[in-house]
C-alpha positions as CSV (number, residue, x, y, z in Angstrom):
1,M,-7.4,17.1,-16.9
2,K,-4.6,16.6,-18.3
3,L,-2.3,18.5,-16.1
4,L,-4.1,16.3,-13.3
5,T,-3.1,13.2,-15.0
6,T,0.8,14.9,-15.2
7,C,0.8,15.4,-11.4
8,G,-0.7,12.8,-10.6
9,L,2.0,10.7,-12.4
10,L,4.7,12.8,-11.2
11,A,3.2,12.2,-7.3
12,G,3.4,8.3,-8.2
13,C,6.7,8.7,-9.3
14,L,7.9,10.6,-6.5
15,W,6.2,8.3,-3.9
16,M,7.7,5.0,-6.0
17,T,11.2,6.7,-5.7
18,A,11.2,6.9,-2.0
19,G,11.4,3.3,-1.6
20,Q,7.7,2.9,-0.3
21,A,6.1,1.0,-2.3
22,A,3.3,-1.7,-0.6
23,G,3.7,-4.1,-3.1
24,P,3.0,-5.2,-6.8
25,A,-0.1,-4.0,-6.9
26,D,1.7,-0.5,-6.3
27,F,4.5,-1.1,-9.5
28,I,1.9,-2.3,-11.2
29,S,-0.6,0.9,-11.0
30,Q,3.0,3.3,-11.6
31,Y,3.9,1.6,-14.7
32,T,0.5,1.1,-16.2
33,A,0.2,5.3,-15.7
34,E,3.7,5.2,-17.2
35,A,2.4,2.9,-20.3
36,R,-0.7,5.0,-20.8
37,Q,1.1,8.2,-21.2
38,A,2.6,7.3,-24.7
39,R,-0.6,4.7,-25.4
40,P,-4.1,5.8,-23.6
41,G,-5.9,3.2,-22.5
42,W,-3.2,0.5,-22.5
43,Q,-3.8,-2.6,-19.9
44,P,-1.0,-4.6,-18.7
45,S,-1.1,-8.5,-19.9
46,A,-0.1,-11.2,-17.6
47,E,0.4,-13.0,-21.1
48,R,2.7,-10.7,-22.1
49,G,4.6,-10.7,-19.1
50,R,5.0,-14.4,-19.3
51,A,6.5,-14.3,-22.7
52,L,9.0,-11.2,-21.9
53,Y,10.0,-13.8,-19.4
54,Y,10.5,-17.0,-21.4
55,K,11.8,-14.5,-24.5
56,E,15.2,-15.7,-25.3
57,V,17.9,-13.6,-27.0
58,M,21.3,-14.2,-28.0
59,R,24.4,-12.3,-26.3
60,D,27.6,-13.0,-26.6
61,G,26.8,-16.2,-28.4
62,D,24.5,-17.7,-25.9
63,K,20.7,-17.9,-25.6
64,V,19.9,-16.1,-22.9
65,S,16.4,-15.0,-21.0
66,C,14.7,-14.4,-17.7
67,V,15.0,-18.0,-17.1
68,T,18.8,-18.3,-17.4
69,C,18.9,-17.2,-13.6
70,H,15.6,-17.2,-11.9
71,T,15.0,-21.0,-13.9
72,S,11.7,-21.8,-14.9
73,D,9.9,-21.2,-12.5
74,P,9.7,-18.0,-11.1
75,A,8.3,-19.2,-7.7
76,R,11.7,-21.1,-7.2
77,S,14.9,-19.9,-6.0
78,G,17.1,-19.6,-9.1
79,Q,21.3,-18.4,-9.3
80,T,23.3,-15.8,-11.6
81,R,25.9,-17.2,-13.9
82,S,28.8,-16.9,-11.4
83,Y,26.4,-19.3,-9.4
84,R,25.0,-16.6,-6.2
85,A,21.5,-17.8,-5.3
86,I,18.5,-15.5,-6.2
87,K,15.4,-15.4,-4.1
88,P,12.1,-16.3,-6.1
89,L,10.4,-13.6,-8.4
90,A,7.0,-14.4,-7.3
91,P,5.8,-12.6,-4.8
92,A,3.5,-15.3,-3.6
93,A,6.8,-17.8,-2.7
94,N,8.9,-14.1,-2.2
95,P,7.1,-11.6,-0.1
96,A,9.6,-9.5,0.1
97,R,9.4,-8.8,-4.1
98,F,8.3,-5.7,-5.3
99,T,8.0,-3.7,-2.1
100,D,11.1,-1.4,-2.6
101,A,11.2,0.9,-5.3
102,K,14.8,1.4,-5.2
103,K,15.6,-2.4,-5.6
104,V,13.2,-2.5,-8.2
105,E,14.5,-0.2,-10.7
106,K,18.0,-1.3,-9.8
107,W,17.4,-4.6,-10.7
108,F,15.1,-4.1,-14.1
109,R,17.7,-1.8,-15.2
110,R,20.5,-4.2,-14.5
111,N,18.4,-7.6,-15.8
112,C,16.8,-6.0,-18.4
113,D,20.0,-5.1,-19.6
114,D,21.7,-7.7,-19.0
115,V,19.1,-9.5,-21.2
116,F,18.2,-7.3,-23.7
117,A,21.0,-5.3,-24.0
118,R,18.7,-2.3,-22.9
119,E,16.4,-0.7,-20.5
120,C,12.4,-2.1,-20.2
121,T,10.1,-0.2,-21.1
122,A,7.3,0.6,-18.9
123,Q,4.9,-1.7,-20.4
124,E,7.0,-4.5,-20.2
125,K,7.8,-4.1,-16.6
126,A,3.6,-3.7,-15.8
127,D,3.2,-6.9,-17.9
128,L,5.9,-8.7,-16.1
129,V,5.0,-7.7,-12.7
130,T,1.3,-8.8,-13.1
131,W,2.3,-12.2,-14.5
132,L,4.8,-12.9,-11.9
133,A,1.9,-11.5,-9.0
134,S,-0.2,-14.3,-10.8
135,V,2.3,-16.5,-10.4
136,R,1.5,-19.6,-7.2
137,P,4.2,-22.0,-5.9
138,A,4.2,-25.7,-6.9
139,K,2.1,-27.7,-4.1
């Protein structure tokens, strides 16, 4: 059984690496499977994802969080510290979000390092994508 789980996870990793994800649910499933390798039965939480998004840390003497660039409403456009536009993170506001595995991993790697000075865990990624997938644009 463990061999089947490992093979399934490996196949999922290869599929995601190929950049063929169909949407946020694919990433949630993949990150959940990765997280369960360390914690069987673990479930993603939108509440933890929201908390991570708003979590402030000190970097170079400034408080930063995901909100620093992506705004307090992930269904709205943001801007980098160098004033470059960032499209909304919430898939409901930006359907192109969480459709390309290479881009998702690239930006998780960069942004987690920029904010938290480390890579995000599979649990954090699953939680964050779970929350972002639940965010709807204000009317």
